[in-house]
FIGUMAR-948743 format. One record per residue: x, y, z of N, C-alpha, C in turn. Coordinates in steps of 0.05 Angstrom, whole numbers, plus 5000, padded with zeros to 4 digits. Layout:
N
XYZXYZXYZ...
REM end
This chain:
357
493049724500492749914516490050044517489350054541486250144551486350474548484850574540484450874544482350974555482651224573480651374574481151694578478951824579478852064575477152244593477452464606475952664622475852934615474353084616475353404615473553514643474353664655474453724685473854054686471754174697471854434693472854554729474154704731475154764756476055064756476055234777476855514782479755604768480955434766484155494757485655264747485255184722485754964714489154924710490355144708493155134704494255104728493555134752494055104784494054874790491354784786490754494794493154314772493454384750495254194735498454244751499054404761501454394773501354214800498554294810499254104837499353804833497653764816497353474807499953384794501653484780504653464771505853404789505753634816507453594838507253334853504553264859504353064871504952784857504352764831504752524818507752524819509452634818512752664820513652464842511852464860511952214878512051934873511351914851509951654841510851604811511951724792512851634774514451894765515151834729517252074722515152304716515152524716513552724709514852924695513653074670514853284656511553494654513453754662511753914661511554244646510054334632510854614621508754704606508754934611506955154594504254964592502954924615499854834614499754564605501854384603501154104589503554014611502153734616503353544635504153314625505553054633505652784631507252604650505952434654505852224678506951934667509251874676508951614667509751434696506951234701507651104728509050834731509250824704510950474695509050264683506950294702504550104687502250314673502450554667500950664652501950964655501051134631501351424632499351564625499551834633497152044635498652294619497152404602497952694591494752904601495853104608494353284621495353564609492653734604493253954600491254124605491854374607490254584622490454914608487754974609487355234596485155404600485355584621483255764636482655574656479455494655478155364672478355014664478954984642479254664632480854544632481454304652482354044654481953874633483853804612483653514603485553274610484353084616486852854623486352604611488352504598487352254576489952124592488851814599490451624615490151384597493051204593492450964577493450734606493050484600495150294620494649944605496049814618495849604602494349364612492349514633490049294632488249434656486049354657483449504663483949534697485749394712485849484739487849714739490149724727491349984722489750204712489050184696487350464683485150474708484050364717482050384746483550564766485650454768487750564788488450944785489050924751489351144746487751414740484451194741482151454743481751564769482051314787481251364811482851604822485551504817487451704833487451994819487152064799485952264778484352424796481952274796479552374815479852434832480752244859481552364884483052644890485252684874486952874880485953104866484253044849483253364839480653414860479953264867477453334888479453424920481653324922483253414944484053694939485353764910487253994907484254224899482354164886480954344879477454264892477354314924475354164929472554354927472754624925470954774925470654954897468054964883465854794885466554514876465554284886466954034879466154034847468153904834468753884806467153644799466053654773464153404763466553254746466853054752468452864736467952564721466952604694465552384683467752254659468852024665470251864646469651744622470551824596469351664567471651464565470951214551473451134538472850794553474950654556474950374561474550434597473950204610473150174638469850174641468550144662466050074669465150234695462950324688462650444728459450324733459650324761456750224765457649924774459149824771459649514774462349524794462249274808464449194822468049274814469349384825471949434815473449184807474249254782476849014769478848914789479449104807481348994824480148854854477548794854476148714876475648434873476448224893475148014891473547934924471247744922469947714945472047434948473247414980474747134983473047035012473746765015472746555036474846515048474646455074476746435093476246055092479346015086479745765091481445655119482345785125484045675160484745875174485045855188486446095213488145925231490646075236492245935259493346145267495046155291495746245309499946245301500846455296503446455289504746535318504446755318505346855350503246915371503747025395501847145415500447425397501147525381500447715368500447785340500447535324500147525299498247195292496647285278494047075264495347035232495046825224495846755191492446645186491346795164488846775150489046655121488546445120488246315091485846365073485846535052483446665035483246475016481246375001480746264971479246444963479446484934477946614914478946564888477646694865477846574843479546784827480746764797481746924784484047114804486346994814488247194830490147194821490747104792493147154778494447404780492947594776493447944778494848014809493847814822495247894859497247784855498447704840501447584838503647784831502148044816504548184809503048484820505348734815504348974816503749074853505148944863505849024896504648784915505348784934504748624956502148684973501448934969499348994991496648924981495248904998491448884983489749025010488149115001485549175030484248945030483848885055481748685066479248865072476748785064473748985069473148775083471948865107470448695126467448805126465448605120462648615114462048615147459448825153457848785179457548515186457848435208456948155224453248145218453147875216450047805207448947925182450248085165448748135145450248085114448548055096449047995070451148215062453548075053455348335041454548515021455048785020453948984993456449074988458148964969460149034961461049354949463349484948463149744932463249734898462649934893462749994861464450264853464450254821465750464815463750714805465350934818462451144803463351224778462051474767462451514738465151694737465651794762468151914769470651764766470151484771473151344776473351224806472051424822472851354849470651134856471351024882470250784895466950924910464750774899462850864920462650694943462750694964462350544995459250484990458450285006455650285018455550405045453350585047452950685072451150545096450650715115448550575138449350265147447250125138447249875162449549665146450049755119451449635101454749705101455049915116457650025118460149825117462149855107464449635108466449815120467949635134470849685144473449575128475349775124478049585109480249675124482049535122484549555124486749445105489349575109491449465081493549245102493849045081494948845093497048785070498748595085500948455057500448205055500248145028499747945024502747695028502147555050504947405053505547135040503647005027504546805008501446814987501546744957499846714939500146464923498546304921498446094900496146134879496546324856493446334849493246074830494745884825493845664813492145464827491845454858491545344880488945544887489345814881486545984895486846104915489246144928489246184959491346434955490846574979492246754989493346725021495246775034496046785059495747065074494447185089495047375102495547385132498247545141498447495169497647825183496147755203494247985219496147985241497048235246498248285279495348405291496148335317492748315337493248575355491248705351491448885368489048935388489149035405486749115428485449395420483149435427481649595426479049595403477649825408474349715394474749795364476049945361476250075325479549895316478749615313481149375304479449185289478449275265476549075252478148835243480748905231483048655227483048475248483648535271484248405292481648215298479448355295477448285303476447995287476648095258476647875239478747645243481547685251482947495251482247305269481647505296481347315322478447085313476747265311474247005297474146825281475746895259475546775234475146465232473546365217471946085211472546055185472845785182472545705149469545765140469645905115467245985098466346285103467846445124467746725132467646835106466647075095467047165070468447485081470147565063471047805065471947895041472248165032472748305007475648305005477048394979480348414977479848554953481648714953481848964931484948924931486149054907489249134901489848914871492748944878494148944895495349274892497449284900498649564903501449574922502749764927505249874939507449844919509049964935511449974922513349714927515349704910517449494910520249564916521949444923524949474931526449534899527949654906530149774880531949584879533349524855536349364852538449534868539649364884542449464896544149174911546749314913547949024919547749004960546349124967545549094994543249265002541249085020538849165016538149165051537149415057536749445090533649435091532749235108529949225113529149305146527849515147526449565175523649555174523049535209519849525209519349385235516949485233516249315268514049055263512049015287510648765275509148805254508049075245506549065226507949005192509949035193512149005177512948805172513148615190514048315191513148105164510048145161509847985137511348125114511848335107512448435079516048355084516848345103519548305111520247985104518747935111518747595114518247455084516847585069516247455038518047625022519147845033522248015013523847815018524147735046526647575046527047295030524447185029523546975020523947004988523447154979523947184948526447244934528147354956530747434948532247174937534347254915536047044907538947014929539746824917542246814936545147014939544547174914546747354906546047624919544247594934542847864952544247824978545148124987545648115016543848315032543648225056541748425066541648415097540448625101540748685136537848785148536448595164534148645165534248745204532548915209531948995237529149015239528048815255524748845260524448885293522649025294521549075323519748945332519648745356517248645369516848615395515048585404515248525431516948425446516648205445519048005453519447715435521647595453522247335436520047155425518247245442515646985434514147055405514647365399513747435371515747455349518247285357520147315335518947035322520047115291518646885270521646765259521846555252523446485233523846505207525446675198525446755170526746645152525546495127527646315112527846605084530646495075531746665054534046515046535046585014536746485003538646675006538446945010539747205012542247115032544547225035546647265053545147465072543647425091542047555111543147555138543347815150544147875180541147935190539847855207537047905219537347945243536248205256536248285277533348325293533248205315530448285327530048435352528848705352528848885377526448845393526348845416524748745436523549045448521349095446519349315469519649215500519948995503519148945530516449005544514848985530512749025544511349325536512849485527512749765528510649815500508950015497507450025477508350105451507149915432508349975404508750265398509950335382510150645370511150775389511950705417512950885438516650845446518050695429520450535440522650725424522650815406524550915387526650755382526150545374528150325375529250285341527350355325528650375295530850575283529550815291531051085279534551035287534750905315537850905326538950685316537550475305538350185298539350255269538450465260538750495231540950655226541750845246543551025248546450885255545950625267548250525283549450335257547650275235548750095214550550275197551250545197552850675181552050675155549850775140548850715112551550875097552951055098554451255080556951055075557250925092560250645081558950455068556050415061555250215039556150335008555250615016556550794985553550844971553150814947550950894929549750704924550750434924549150174919547650014945546050204949543850104972541550184980539649974986537050114980535950015015534550175019533350185050530150185043528949945056525949905058525349925085523150105090522350125123518750125120517750015143515149995141514150055174513050225188513950265218511250455224510850525247509350765260510151005250507851175252508251465237510751615251511251655269513751765286516251605277516351395271518851335264519551345241517651315224517451355192518051645182517451865203517952095204521352165211522252075227524552065239527251875217526051655207527351555183527851675161525651725147525551885126526952125127526852315148528552545155531052515151532752215170535252165169536252115141534551955128535551885098535752075078533252285082533652425060535052735067535152775090535953055097539253045112539452845128542252765143544052715124543152495109545352315092544852355063542752465057542252545025541952305007540852035014540251865003537951884980539251814956536751934934533351784938532051894921529351734932529251514925530051484894530051214885531451034900534051024919534650854938533150784965530750894964529150824992526550904991525050695004522350625001521050695033520650855049519650815075516450935078515150735090512250735091511750795121509250995130508050985153505450775157505650475171504050355166501750395184502150565207500250575224500850865240499350915256499051145277498551135304500651215323499651075352497351305359495151195372493151395377490351395357491351275334489551415318488551135302486151105297485050805284485450875252485550665234486150635207487750645193488150675166490750755152491650975152493850995150495551255155496051305124496551195110497351275078499851445078501951455103504851605086506351455084508151545061510351375047511251595029513251395011515151584991513551474968
REM end
């Protein structure tokens, strides 16, 4: 195990500890009492102690990527919950600073192909990709400015990413690894094409040529839980994730999948060994995120009839995300470990939303 430690001075360390533990309860098993806390994320553990203005955090993880994630997560949320005055955070122990993060790879475009009118598949080649075959399906693609030699991000002493600025500024978006072959050294990323100026992923996918360079960091994202029945819902942006999950499920699995796309030309034939009922819903030219198709489709499945042995996974626009999560949690009381609902994007807002369970 790798270890790291930091001591942070803030105005109210006990309050900060409580805020951190409450937030981390969404992502792991948390115990908290009398100014001490412990979090088990599965891939690593953190112990926290608070007294007066001093917060001590000790983190341990199985590899340098997970340790970097923990240090970064602690630092980001300390700055979120105790922003003024900005706390100083310096980690000691394992893990290096001032270098490119261990979860980053520089990738090269091998090929690009059109799958549907609104989706392109980009094959990227890189070195040492074995770590990207575990620990989640999501990665962040990092796009350098056109015509400039890329200046990649580094890790600061507080564990957070230091992004280049000015003419070297990078744009980035989160995507799903559709397929990965570490031995051959490639990943396939399916990218939905959007119109508009603030769509760096679409621009990259549309114009990608062999030899183009892009950054990739990860992996991350939640995974589906064990259940006799799996419900998968999502719009175009979730289609790559749904396709990969279906492809990896065993023949013993039972799946119902509901996928929203613009029309028949955007449907993909999805391979699976599972007993799967796959339904496509069509927007028919209406704007994505405006149709309210997925929440009624989920209600129509009558989830309570499946009993407790069901898992619901959903990736969609923010409005649908809120409606679906409220239905699962408040209306039918589905336990949190029985669903994973994520807002992949938000209508009329550029960039990653970051909402989810």
